[in-house]
C-alpha positions in Angstrom: 161.1 69.3 91.7 159.2 70.1 88.5 157.5 68.0 85.8 159.4 67.3 82.7 160.2 64.6 80.1 159.6 63.9 76.5 155.9 65.0 76.6 154.4 68.3 77.5 154.0 69.6 81.0 150.2 69.7 80.6 150.1 66.0 79.7 152.3 65.1 82.7 150.1 67.1 85.0 147.1 65.3 83.6 148.8 62.0 84.3 149.6 63.0 87.8 146.0 64.2 88.4 144.6 60.9 87.1 146.9 58.9 89.4 146.2 61.1 92.4 142.5 60.8 91.9 142.8 57.0 91.7 145.0 57.0 94.9 143.0 59.6 96.9 139.6 59.5 95.4 139.5 63.2 95.2 138.3 65.5 92.4 140.2 68.1 90.4 143.5 67.6 92.2 145.6 69.6 89.7 144.6 72.8 91.5 144.5 71.4 95.0 147.2 70.0 97.3 147.8 66.4 96.3 149.7 63.4 97.6 150.7 60.3 95.6 152.8 57.4 96.9 154.7 55.1 94.6 157.9 53.3 93.9 160.8 54.8 91.9 161.0 52.8 88.7 164.0 54.5 87.1 166.3 57.6 87.3 167.8 59.1 84.2 169.8 62.1 84.9 167.5 64.4 86.9 164.3 62.7 85.6 162.7 60.4 88.1 159.9 57.9 87.1 157.6 56.7 89.8 155.0 54.0 89.5 152.0 55.2 91.6 150.1 53.0 94.0 146.8 53.9 92.4 148.0 53.2 88.9 149.7 55.3 86.3 153.3 56.6 86.1 154.6 60.0 87.3 157.6 61.6 85.7 159.3 64.6 87.4 162.7 66.4 87.5 164.4 66.3 90.9 166.5 69.3 92.1 169.1 68.4 94.6 169.4 64.8 96.0 167.4 62.1 94.3 165.8 59.0 95.8 167.4 55.7 95.0 165.9 53.5 92.4 163.4 51.0 93.9 162.7 53.3 96.9 159.2 54.2 98.0 158.4 57.9 98.0 155.5 60.3 98.5 155.1 63.1 95.9 153.0 66.0 97.2 152.3 69.7 96.9 150.7 71.8 94.2 151.1 71.9 90.5 153.7 74.7 90.7 155.5 73.4 93.9 155.9 69.6 94.1 158.1 67.9 96.6 159.1 64.4 97.6 160.2 62.5 100.7 161.2 58.9 101.3 158.8 56.4 102.9 161.0 55.0 105.6 158.8 52.1 106.6 158.5 50.8 103.1 162.2 51.2 102.5 162.8 49.1 105.6 160.4 46.4 104.3 162.2 46.5 101.0 165.5 46.0 102.7 164.2 43.0 104.7 162.7 41.4 101.6 166.1 41.8 99.8 167.8 39.9 102.6 165.4 36.9 102.3 167.8 35.2 99.8 170.7 34.9 102.2 171.5 33.7 105.7 170.1 30.8 107.8 166.5 29.7 108.0 166.4 31.0 111.6 167.5 34.4 110.4 165.0 34.3 107.6 162.2 33.4 110.0 163.1 36.6 112.0 163.0 38.6 108.8 159.5 37.3 108.0 158.3 38.2 111.5 159.6 41.8 111.1 157.9 42.0 107.7 154.6 40.9 109.1 155.0 43.5 111.9 155.1 46.2 109.2 151.4 45.4 108.4 149.8 47.3 105.6 153.0 49.0 104.6 154.5 45.6 103.6 151.8 44.7 101.1 152.9 46.8 98.1 156.5 45.7 98.7 155.6 42.0 98.9 153.4 42.3 95.8 156.3 44.0 93.9 158.4 40.9 94.7 155.9 38.2 93.7 158.1 37.4 90.7 161.3 37.4 92.7 163.1 34.2 91.5 165.9 34.3 94.0 166.1 31.1 96.1 164.8 31.3 99.7 165.3 27.6 100.5 166.7 24.7 98.6 165.1 21.2 98.5 161.9 21.9 100.6 159.2 19.2 100.6 156.3 20.9 98.8 154.0 17.9 98.6 150.4 18.7 99.4 149.5 16.5 102.5 146.2 18.3 103.2 142.9 16.4 103.1 144.5 12.9 103.1 142.6 9.9 104.4 143.3 8.9 108.0 144.8 5.6 106.9 146.9 4.6 103.9 150.3 5.3 102.6 151.5 8.9 102.3 152.4 10.3 98.9 156.1 10.6 98.1 157.8 13.8 99.0 158.2 16.4 96.3 161.5 18.4 96.7 161.8 21.8 95.2 163.5 25.1 95.6 161.3 27.8 97.2 161.7 31.3 95.7 161.5 34.6 97.5 158.4 35.4 95.4 156.7 32.3 96.8 157.5 33.3 100.3 156.1 36.8 99.6 152.9 35.3 98.4 152.7 33.2 101.5 153.3 36.2 103.7 150.5 38.1 101.9 148.1 35.3 102.4 148.9 35.0 106.1 148.7 38.7 106.8 145.3 39.0 105.0 143.6 36.6 107.4 141.6 38.6 110.1 142.3 38.0 113.8 138.7 37.0 114.1 137.1 34.0 115.9 134.3 32.8 113.7 131.2 31.4 115.6 131.2 28.6 112.9 134.8 27.5 113.6 135.2 23.8 113.8 137.9 21.1 113.2 138.1 19.6 109.7 140.7 18.7 107.1 141.1 21.9 104.9 140.9 21.6 101.2 143.2 24.6 100.6 144.1 28.0 101.8 141.4 29.9 103.7 141.6 33.1 101.6 142.8 33.2 98.0 143.7 36.2 95.9 144.3 35.3 92.2 145.7 38.7 91.1 147.4 40.6 93.9 148.3 43.6 91.8 144.7 44.1 90.7 143.5 43.5 94.3 146.0 46.2 95.6 144.8 48.7 93.0 141.3 48.2 94.3 142.1 48.2 98.1 145.3 50.3 98.5 143.4 53.4 99.9 141.9 51.3 102.8 143.5 50.3 106.1 144.4 46.7 107.0 141.8 46.9 109.8 139.1 47.8 107.4 140.1 45.0 105.0 140.1 42.5 107.8 136.6 43.6 108.9 135.3 43.2 105.3 136.8 39.7 105.1 135.1 38.3 108.3 132.1 37.0 106.3 134.4 35.0 104.1 136.0 33.5 107.2 132.5 32.4 108.3 131.9 30.9 104.9 135.2 29.0 105.0 134.2 27.3 108.2 130.6 26.7 107.2 131.7 25.1 103.9 134.0 22.7 105.7 137.2 24.2 104.3 136.5 25.5 100.8 139.1 28.1 99.8 137.4 31.5 99.6 138.4 33.5 96.5 138.5 37.2 97.5 138.8 38.7 94.1 136.3 36.5 92.5 133.6 38.6 90.9 130.6 37.0 92.5 127.3 38.0 91.0 123.6 37.5 91.6 122.6 35.7 94.8 126.2 34.6 95.7 127.1 38.3 96.0 124.4 38.8 98.6 125.3 36.0 101.0 125.2 36.6 104.7 123.4 40.0 104.2 119.9 41.3 104.9 118.3 41.5 101.5 115.0 42.3 99.8 114.2 40.0 96.8 111.4 40.0 94.3 110.1 36.9 92.7 107.2 34.5 92.2 105.9 32.2 94.9 106.1 28.4 94.3 105.8 25.2 96.2 108.2 22.4 95.7 108.4 19.0 97.3 110.8 20.1 99.9 109.2 23.4 100.8 108.2 26.9 99.7 110.5 28.8 97.3 110.8 32.2 95.7 111.6 32.1 92.0 113.9 35.1 91.3 115.7 36.2 88.2 119.0 35.0 89.8 117.7 31.6 90.8 115.6 29.7 93.4 115.6 30.8 97.0 114.1 28.7 99.8 112.0 30.2 102.6 113.4 28.9 105.9 110.9 26.8 107.9 108.0 27.2 105.4 106.6 23.9 104.0 104.3 25.7 101.6 102.9 29.2 100.9 99.6 30.2 102.4 96.5 29.3 100.4 96.1 31.2 97.2 99.8 32.1 96.9 100.6 29.3 94.5 98.2 27.6 92.1 100.6 25.3 90.3 103.0 25.6 87.3 104.1 29.1 86.9 101.0 30.5 88.5 102.3 32.1 91.7 101.8 35.4 93.4 104.5 38.1 92.7 106.1 38.9 96.1 108.7 41.1 97.7 110.4 39.1 100.5 112.8 40.4 103.1 115.2 38.2 105.2 118.9 37.2 105.6 120.3 35.2 102.7 122.4 32.2 103.7 123.7 29.1 101.9 123.2 25.6 103.2 124.3 22.1 102.1 121.3 20.0 103.0 119.4 19.1 99.8 119.0 15.3 99.7 120.7 14.7 96.4 121.9 11.3 95.0 123.3 10.0 91.7 120.6 8.6 89.4 120.7 4.8 89.6 121.1 2.8 86.4 117.9 1.5 84.6 116.2 -1.0 86.9 118.2 0.1 89.9 116.8 0.8 93.4 115.1 4.2 93.5 115.8 6.6 96.4 114.0 9.6 97.8 115.5 13.0 97.2 116.8 14.9 94.1 118.5 12.7 91.5 121.6 14.1 89.7 123.7 12.7 86.9 126.4 10.2 87.7 129.7 11.9 88.4 128.1 15.1 89.9 129.8 16.6 92.9 127.1 15.8 95.5 128.4 18.2 98.0 128.0 21.2 95.6 124.7 19.9 94.3 123.3 19.8 97.8 123.8 23.6 98.2 120.8 26.0 98.2 120.1 29.6 99.0 117.8 30.1 102.0 116.1 33.2 103.3 115.9 33.1 107.1 113.5 35.2 109.3 111.6 35.9 106.1 108.7 38.4 105.8 106.8 39.2 102.6 104.3 41.4 100.9 102.9 41.7 97.4 105.4 43.2 95.0 104.4 46.5 93.5 103.1 46.4 89.9 105.8 46.7 87.3 
């Protein structure tokens, strides 16, 4: 197999090197043994186009037998001696997914089980079929019955055809949940799926070089957050920043000491952080207003929903103790605060 096409060999080699670096995280692969996996996008004569897992498109001429269109292959070798071979496991998953549009529901349940058993190898195939509009099941009740009150009439059923793409999305979500028993696990009415991925293709480009075991381990803190929040869906590919990105980790924060009515806090550039169990800073740490000592504080950052918030009463209404918020505010979200547990501190170094 050699590189060819309507562009120069040098450009194609550069394309291959870029995709290989993205897939393998290695440097200068053009002159080193390389390996890139991907799906055959098209075959025109002897020219085979492969969409690489790590991004990019590889074009090569195949001598002898060619892979079939849609098959998963591995391209490997050196610049002057490339080769390909089929990825049998992915081909098997592809065959199973293609069969999801036919047969009985019992047979389809068996197909789903076999797809799940393929593990990490099934992910790129399922992602490739997220837009598969073939019908998996006709007239399923897709009404959302989660989080309903214990009493009262049920909403009317909503019947719709379920597509193969929707089944693939469901399989991905179920396979992504770690086999992990959270110490915070409790019974409640969930408000949605445990783990949510908004863009599976972008997520796969970021995570394809990992193993499923590693991904599951990385997601365990989100499982904890799901149970601690009482069932809030956890968005995996949400670009959390600031304090939210440091939750459930041992951190070192710098900020200004201050005392509030409900306890001692650290005013940081990313927001207010409460010091667990500390009603006020020691004498001399805070003198009022913005006059507080600059500190470096170590501890574990957690989130709690225990601020005593309430909607502001109308003029002349009964006043309550706590933190007033505008009418219509989500009280549960407003009650959240960042807390440093097992905190220790020292003066921050001079800037």
